[in-house]
N, C-alpha and C positions, 0 to 999 in steps of 0.2 A: 426278618425277611425282606422288608423294604430296603434296609441299609445294604443287605447283601446284593440286591439287584441294581444298586447305583454304581455305574461305571462310566467314566468319561472317555471319549475317544482320544487317542494319542496320549493317554495318561502314562507317565513313567512307571506307575504301579503295575503295569502289565508285566514288566520283567519280574517284579516281586511275586505277584500271584502266580504267573506262569511258572516261575522258578520253584515256588513252594509246591505247586501241584506236581511238577515234574519230579522233584525230590521225593515227595511222599509216595508217588506212584512207583518210583524206582526202588525205594526202600521198604515199601509195604511188605514184600516177600521176606526181606531180611529181618524186619522187626517181628513178624509173626513167627519166623523160624527161631528167633532169639527167645520169644515168650515160651514157645513149645519146648525148646532145648533146656531152658532154665527150670521148667516146671516138671516135665516128665521124661525128657531125654530124646535120643536121636531117632527112635522108631517112628513116632508120630511125625517128627520133622521130615523124615524121608517120604512119608505118604503125602504130606502137604506139598513138598517140593514138586513131585510129579503131577499132582493135581493142579497146581498153579501154572506149571510149564505147559501142561496139556490145554488148560483153559486159554492161555495166551495164544497158543497155536490155533485153536478153534476160532478165536476172536479175529484172526487174520482172514478167515472165511467171511465172518460177519461184516468186517470193515471193508473188505474187498480192495484194499489199497487205494481207497477213494479220497482220503482226507486231503492229501497234498494236491491231488488233481482238482478237487472242489475249491480249495483255497486259491489256487492259481488260475482258476477259471474266471478271469477278470471281466471278460466281454459282457455277460456270460453266454456260454454256448448252451448250457443246460440250466433249467430252472430249479429252485429249491424243491418244488414238488417232485420233479423227476429224480433228484437225489434221494428224496425221502422214500418214494416208492421202490426204487432200486435197492435201497438198504433193507427194506422189508423182505424182499426176495432173497438177498444174501444171508439174512438172519435165519430164514427157513432152511437154506442150504447148510448153514452152520449147525442147526439142530440135527440134521441127518448125518452130518460128518461126525458129530459128537457121539451119536447113537452107534454109528458104525465102529468107531474107535473103541468104545466101551465093550461092545459085543465081542469084537476080535480079541482084545486084550484080556477079557474075562476068561476066554477059552485058552488062549496061548500062554499068557503069563499068570493065569489063575488069580486074577484080582479078587480081593475080598468084597463082600457087600458094602462094608464101610468105605473102602477105597473108591468103589463105583459111585456111591452116594456123594462123597466129598468132591470128586471130580465133576459130577453132574451139577452140583451147587455152584461151583466156581464158573463152570461154563454158562450157567443161567445168568449169573451176574455179568459175564462178558457179553451176553446177548443184549442185555439192557444197555450196557455201555456202548455197544456198537451202534445202536440207534441214537443214543445221546450224542454220539460223535458227529452226526449230521448237523445238529443244532450248533455244536461248538465250532464246527468248521465255518458255518455261516457267521457266527459271532466274530471269528478271526478275520473274515473278509470285511467286516464292519469296524475293524480295529478295536474290538472288544474282547480280545483274548484273555484279558485279566478277569473278566466276569466268569468265563469258563473255568479259569484257574481257581476262583473262589469256590465254585460249586464242587469241583473235584476235591479240593482241600478239605472242605467240610465233610464230605462223604467219607473220605479215607480216615481222617482223624477220629470221627465218631465210630467208625467200624473198628479201628484198632483199639480204642478204649473199651468198647463192648466186648471184643474178642478176649482181651486181657482179663477183664473181670470174670467173664463166664468160664474161661478155661482155667483160671486160677481156682475158681470155686468147684467146678465139675470135673476137671481133668479129663474131659470127654471131647475129643476133637470134632466129632460129627455134630454134637449138640452146639458147641461154640460156633462152628461154621454156619449152621442154620441161622442162629440168632444174628450174627454179624452181617451176613449177606442179605438177609431180609431187611435189615436196617438200611444197608447201603442202597438197595433197590428202591425202598420207599423214599429216601432223600433224593435220589436221582429223578424219580417220577415227579415229585412235588416241585423241586426247583426248576427243572427243565420245562415243566408246564407253565411256570411263571415267565420264563424266558420266552416261550412261544407266544404268550399273550402280550408281553411288553414290547417285543420287537416284530410282532405280526408275522411270525414265521409259520405260515399256514401251508399245509400240504393238501388242502382240499381242492377238489376239481376233478375233471375227467382224467382217467388213467390213460396216458399217452404211451401205448405199448411200443411204438416205433422208436421214440426218443429214449425210453427206458432200456430197450434192447441195445440201442446204439451206445448208450453210456456204459452198459455192462460189457459190451464188446471192446470199447475203447480202453476200459480199465482192466481188461482181463489179464494182460501181461503184468500190470501193476499188482494185481491180486496174487498171481503166481509168485511174483518177485517178493512181495511182502510176506507171503506164506513161507517161502523158502528162507527168507531172512530170519523169520522167527524160528524156523526149524534149526537153522545154523546157529542162532543165538543160544539155543538150549540143546543143541545136538548131543553133547556129551551126556546130558541127563537122560535123554531118551535111550541112549546106548546103555548106560549103567542100569536103567530100569529093567532091561531084559537080561542082565548078567549078574549083577551084584545085589546084596541084601539092602534093605531100607536104610540101615545105619550108615553104610558106605555112600549111599545117595545123599544123605544129610551132610556127611563130612565133605564130599565134593562141593556141595552147594555153599558151605561155609567159606571155603577158600576161593570159590568162584564169585562171591559177592563183590569184590573190588572191581571186577570187569564191568559191572553195571555202573559203578561209580564213575569210571572214566567216560563211559558213554553218556551218562547223565550230565556231567559238567560240559561236555562238548555240545550236547543237544540244547542245553540251557543257553548257550551263546548264539547258536544260529537259528533255532526254531522261530523266535519272534521276528526274524528277518525274512521269512519265507516270501511274503508279499513283495518286499523290496527286490529280492532275487528275480522274481517273476517279471517285475516292471523293467529292470535292467536288461533282462534277456529279450523281452518284447521290443525294447528300444534299441537293441543291437549294440549295447555298450560293452563290447567284449573286453576292453582293457580294464574297466572297473570290475567286471566279473572275475577276471583273472587275478587281480590284486586281492580281492576278497577271498577267493578260493585258497590262494597261497597263504594268506594270513590265518585262515581257519585250519589248514593243514599243520602249520607251525604251532597253533594253539593246541591241537590234538596231541602233537608230539611232545609239547611242553607238559601238558597235563599227565601224559603217560609216564614220562621220565620222573616227574614229581612223585607220583604214586609208587613207582618202582623203588625209588630211594626211600620213601617213607615206610613202605611195608617191609622193605629189606631190614630196616632197623628195629621196628617194634610191631610190624603188622601181624605176624602170626601169633605173637603173645596176646595182643589185644583181641584178635578173633577168637582165640582159645578161651579168653575170659568171658567174652560176650556170649559165646555158645556153649560154655561150660564143657569144653572138649579139648584134649591135648592135640594140637595140630602141628607141633614143631617138626615132625618128620616129613611134612609136606612143603618144605620151603622151596624146593625145586619146582614143584607143580605150581605153586603160587606165582613164582617169577615168570614162568612160561605163560600162565594165564593173564598176567598183567600186560605182557607184550601183546597177547591176543586181544586184550581189551582195547588197546590202541588201534589195532587193525579193524576191530568191530565198529568203533566210533567212526573211523575213516570210511568204512563201507556204508554205514548209515547216512553219513553226510553226502557221499558220492551218489547214493540212490536219490536223495532229494534233488541234487543238481541235475541229474539225468531225467528226472520226472519233469522238472521245469522246462528242460530242453525237449521234452516230449520224445525221448529216446528210450522208451520202456523196453524195447527189444533187447538192448544190451544188458539191462538189469536182469531181465528174465534169463537170458542165456548164461550169464556169469553165475547166477545162483544155481541154475539147473545143472550145469556141468559139474561144479564143485560139490553140490549136495548129493548128486548121484554117486560121485567118487567116495564121499564120506559115508553114505549109507552102505555101500558095498564093502568097505574096508574097515570101518570103525570098530565093529565087534571083534574082528580078528586082531586088530591092533590092541584093543583092551585086554583080550585074553592072553596074548603073547607078551605084551610090553607093560601091562598094568596101567595105572592111572597116569603116570608120567608120559607114557607113550601116547595115550589118548589126548593129553593136553598139548603135546607137540604137534600131533596130527591136526588138531583143532586150530592151532595157531597158523600152521602152514596153509590150511584151507582158507582161512580169512584173508591171509596175505595174498593168496591167489585171486580171490574175488576183487580185492582192492586194486590190484595191478590191472586187471581187465577193465574195470570201471574207470579208473584213473586214466588209462591210456585212451579210452574212448572220449572222455571229456576233453583231453588235450587235442585230439583229432578234430572234434567238432568246433572248438574255439579257433583252432588254427585255420580251418576251412572258412569259418565265419569271417575272420579277419581278412583273409585273402579275397573273399567275395565282396566284402565291404570296400576294400581298396579298388577292386575292379569297377564297382559302381561309381566310385568317386572319379576314376580316370575317364 
């Protein structure tokens, strides 16, 4: 425990630990699906897929899009106490959102008791992680992101081991979910309590309602944007859940997995640089920001092309072996999804840039417009054109969001440069 809590500021290990945590977090779903598929097949995997996707969507209510805002609040405008109290409020909202979702879908989609319980358990874990996120954001501001990475890595590794052992023995998805999530929650509570003590991250004191409401108002558009981003990330899965059987949900998730890999590698590069971006923006160093943005866009393009070429050669075969399912007939769907993965990574990156620029309105509007179109048309597209049609529609939707966000970033930087020249004159 003592060794785990040791972390030096400006330590290069931050990239290692943050990278490991990001990889584990991104591959957690894929690994659990692999365990389930190899042991019992696609039906349980299909249930897990929608439970995991739903929990991630609910977590956007709990986190309220506040992480990047808190990290880039360098002044700071709001205290740690205010961030902590506001997060408690959003977690309560998350609880009611989850309950509403389960009641509605139990009636409309006839969710089984097992499915409701598994979704509820994953949402409970995300509630705990949503509060943990307040402490980890503060650690990032202290240049101690590596410590947060250690905690997350230990939690996920332990949970995956426990899930594998319990599911292999019992072949019962609900039982294994209960054990692994309770372990995950226990580790999160113990380690983050130690972080709270070591770095004096206290939320004690009088509840300042005005500041808390002010923070929630200021982050509202970020919340809507992050919620819609998560919806768009898993939009095809929500659509499939209402139309196709659990086995088809599992198959789609198998070929969708590489999308997260592209986003993962892109996130690994720019996430530790969040504070640097904020400082450059506050100092109005527009040329440096422009160069960094161009480099990151090229990195995302390079990563996307690399995975397209790699998966075109051996990707479907490997995925089929990993998930014990013949996927060779889905080569076109995989290719489209890989391109969509590049746009998803670009959208995620642009959202971070616009957050630092405090231009949350553009994020909100771009997600809102495209999400509404997807919600209205996706089921019709799936029924008429099948899975390939849904994949193409998904790719076009993400491309649309990236164009709107990218155009706004160019406009803001261009105006900033001109204003800066005007001041110099």
